[in-house]
C-alpha positions as CSV (number, residue, x, y, z in Angstrom):
1,M,14.4,158.2,41.6
2,G,12.4,160.3,39.3
3,G,10.4,163.4,40.2
4,A,11.7,165.9,42.8
5,L,14.5,165.4,45.3
6,T,14.5,167.8,48.2
7,I,17.0,167.7,51.0
8,L,17.1,171.0,52.9
9,G,18.9,171.6,56.1
10,A,19.5,175.0,57.8
11,S,22.6,177.0,58.0
12,T,22.7,176.4,61.7
13,L,21.9,172.7,61.5
14,G,22.7,170.8,58.3
15,I,21.0,167.5,57.5
16,Q,23.5,164.5,57.6
17,F,22.9,162.0,54.8
18,K,24.9,158.8,55.1
19,S,25.0,155.1,54.3
20,A,23.3,152.9,56.9
21,T,26.0,150.2,56.4
22,L,29.4,151.0,57.9
23,G,32.2,150.8,55.3
24,Q,29.8,150.4,52.4
25,A,28.6,153.3,50.2
26,A,25.0,153.7,49.3
27,N,23.9,154.9,45.9
28,L,21.3,157.5,45.0
29,N,20.2,157.7,41.4
30,L,18.3,160.9,40.3
31,L,17.0,160.0,36.9
32,P,17.3,162.5,33.9
33,G,14.4,165.0,34.1
34,G,14.3,164.7,37.9
35,T,14.6,168.0,39.8
36,Q,16.6,168.8,42.9
37,N,16.5,171.3,45.7
38,I,19.5,170.5,48.0
39,D,21.2,172.8,50.5
40,F,22.9,172.5,53.9
41,V,23.5,168.8,53.6
42,G,26.5,166.8,54.7
43,V,27.1,163.6,52.8
44,S,29.0,160.6,54.0
45,S,29.5,157.4,51.9
46,V,26.6,158.1,49.5
47,H,27.3,158.1,45.7
48,A,25.1,160.0,43.2
49,T,25.0,157.6,40.3
50,G,22.5,159.5,38.1
51,Q,22.5,163.3,37.8
52,P,25.2,165.1,39.7
53,L,23.7,166.3,43.0
54,A,24.2,169.7,44.5
55,P,27.0,170.5,42.0
56,T,27.3,174.1,43.1
57,K,27.1,173.5,46.8
58,T,29.6,172.2,49.4
59,N,29.5,169.2,51.7
60,F,28.1,170.6,54.9
61,G,29.7,168.5,57.7
62,G,29.8,165.2,55.9
63,S,32.9,163.0,56.1
64,G,33.1,162.6,52.3
65,D,33.1,159.6,50.0
66,A,30.4,161.5,48.1
67,L,31.1,160.8,44.4
68,G,28.7,162.6,42.1
69,W,27.9,165.2,44.8
70,F,29.2,168.8,45.1
71,G,31.0,168.7,41.7
72,A,32.8,165.5,42.4
73,V,33.0,163.5,39.2
74,V,31.9,159.8,39.1
75,A,34.6,157.9,37.3
76,A,33.4,156.2,34.1
77,V,33.8,152.5,34.0
78,A,34.7,151.1,30.6
79,A,32.7,148.2,29.4
80,I,34.6,145.0,29.2
81,P,33.3,142.6,26.5
82,A,32.5,139.1,27.8
83,P,33.9,136.2,25.9
84,M,31.4,134.3,23.8
85,L,31.3,131.2,21.6
86,S,31.3,131.3,17.8
87,M,28.2,130.0,16.0
88,L,30.0,126.7,15.5
89,G,30.8,126.6,19.2
90,M,27.2,127.3,20.2
91,L,26.0,124.5,17.9
92,L,28.5,122.0,19.4
93,L,27.5,123.0,22.9
94,C,23.8,122.5,22.0
95,A,24.6,119.1,20.5
96,V,26.5,118.0,23.6
97,L,23.7,119.2,25.9
98,I,21.0,117.4,23.9
99,A,23.1,114.2,23.9
100,A,23.6,114.4,27.7
101,F,19.9,114.9,28.2
102,A,19.0,112.0,25.9
103,R,21.5,109.8,27.8
104,H,19.9,110.9,31.1
105,L,16.4,110.1,29.9
106,R,17.6,106.6,28.7
107,R,19.0,105.9,32.2
108,V,15.9,107.1,34.0
109,R,13.7,105.0,31.7
110,S,15.8,101.9,32.2
111,L,15.6,102.3,36.0
112,T,11.8,102.6,36.0
113,H,11.2,99.5,33.9
């Protein structure tokens, strides 16, 4: 979400912000440059995946599981490199695929004639 995010409850009645799916957290991504005006909100099972949300406020009646909200840090996930083929492996794979396709075409042509 870019632009402005406003979630304002009242000190007598906070707004409850929670995931619609029981047991599954929702994600809210406030993009860099987006602004926020958040107060008197209770958060339950909603993670802030962009900017930290309401970092100087407290969870107002929410049950928690609010990573990225109220100063809670979102754990960084280290990138895991995916295995890949060498150049020779890629060339061999391409050759095998071309050969398999050529064989398939020969079979199809022999069945239609």
